[in-house]
C-alpha positions, 0 to 999 in steps of 0.5 A: 491521559489516554482514553482507557477504552482505546488505549486497551483495544489499540494497545498504543504505547505512551511514548508514540503521542506527540505533544502536540497531540496531546495538548490537542486531545485535552481540547478535543471533546471527542476523547480522540487522540493523534499518534507520532507515526501519522502526526507529520502530515496533520496541518494546522490550517486544516485543524481550524478549517474542519473538525478532524475525525476522531483518532483513534477511530471510535467504531472498530470491531477488531478481528474478524474472518474474512468474507471469502464470498465471491459477490459480483461488482454491481452488488458490491457496488449496491453494498458500498454505495459510499464509494464515488469512482474508486473514492471515499472521503468522510462527510463530517470530518476531515481526514488526518490523510489522503491514502492512495491504495496500489492493487498490482494485478493481473488473472485474479477477478475473484480474487479482486472481489474479495479484495474490496468486500473485506478492504473497502469496509475496514478502511471506511471504519477508520474514517480516512480519504482514500482512492484504490487503483487497481493496475493491470497489465495485459497478457503477454509478458510476464508480470512485473509487479514493480512497474504496476506499482510504480504506474499506480503512484504516478497516476495518483499524484496526477489526481491528489496530492496524497499523504501515504501510498498503500501496496497491496497484494490482492490475495493478503487481507488483513483480519483486523480493522485496527491494522490502521492504514496510516503512515508515520516516519518510516515505511511500514509492513501491516501484515505481520501475521500472514495465514499462508505462512502459519500467521508470521512473515516468511522472513525477517526482511520481507516487505510484501503483502500489505506496506504502507510509505509517505509519499516523501518516502516512496520518492527516496527510495526510487519506488519499486524496482522495474527490472523484476519480471516474475513472481519473486524478490522484488519486495526483498529488494525494496527492504534493501533500498529502505535500509540503503536511504537509512529508513528503517523497516516498521511493524507498528501494528504487530499485534493486530497484523492478521491476514488472511491469505486467497488462494489462487493459481501460483504465478510464474516465478521469475528464472533471473529474480536472484540475478536482478537482485544482486544487480539491483544494488548497483543500479537502484538509483537508476531503475525505478519510479523516475526511471518509468517513462524511459520504458515506453509508459504505455497506459492503455486506459484509465477507468473511474469504476464505482469501486476502484480506478482501473488503469491498465497498461503494457509492459514490455520486456524486451524494451525494458530489458534493453535499458538494464543494459545501459545501466550495467557495466560491460561484462554484466550478465544479464538474461534477457 
């Protein structure tokens, strides 16, 4: 039987428990439970070598309002002194999964500070090992969210063998720490009740805000598209990729998916985003994670700050679009 307190608080369906987890829970004096959506990465040798962190976590608070105060980074570094070079690892137990958090970023410094102040304590209470990667694009070309995310994934995997990658918009923040940052059998959207959309999602195929993949899933969909410049539709293409490789789009914490929105100046929309969405249907296996190095992969700086790893990269839109021409058939309409 599930511990009554945790079952009520997290409302974990009985069918989300694996037989292995049920057996383990009977032997575990902490009463922790392991759920099927994150059990696949559990390694038996890790269980033997070190006691697992309690699961579900014991010190969850639930839903609480965002703190929108903009603190300076020095203050935040002092408050979150357990973060070392953007990384946290529980000292006394073994985290079930290692999480890379990738934040595509440009011109959002106040929002980044609000993000750090709200995100870090919530994931910290879940006792997960994690690193935050803030991937910033240089000024000049239109913002390319997809390529920044792909960059973050590649750079993260150079540092550690992560189990999961969280793609996190800097302006959409979880209000509830019961939104667990753990990956499972399908890619998952964790932000399902978004404040700026009336605490709902804008449309059924939306896959933005806060989403999570296992590393295998992210590779299987070839990451994010590289051809979307400006705001809009790259998340829709990722949703299509998930379906093309026969994953289901999961929303495991819909009951707790409340996410606050942080105001900022609106980003410039991509003028050809609908055309890129159409073209991506035929080139998605070429355009993405595995093709990233062909796009003049230029990392200007990778710096390990106290609260996050900062990656600064240049993206040349002209060169990226030149590559697109080689992908499509003659006569294909491409905006340059």
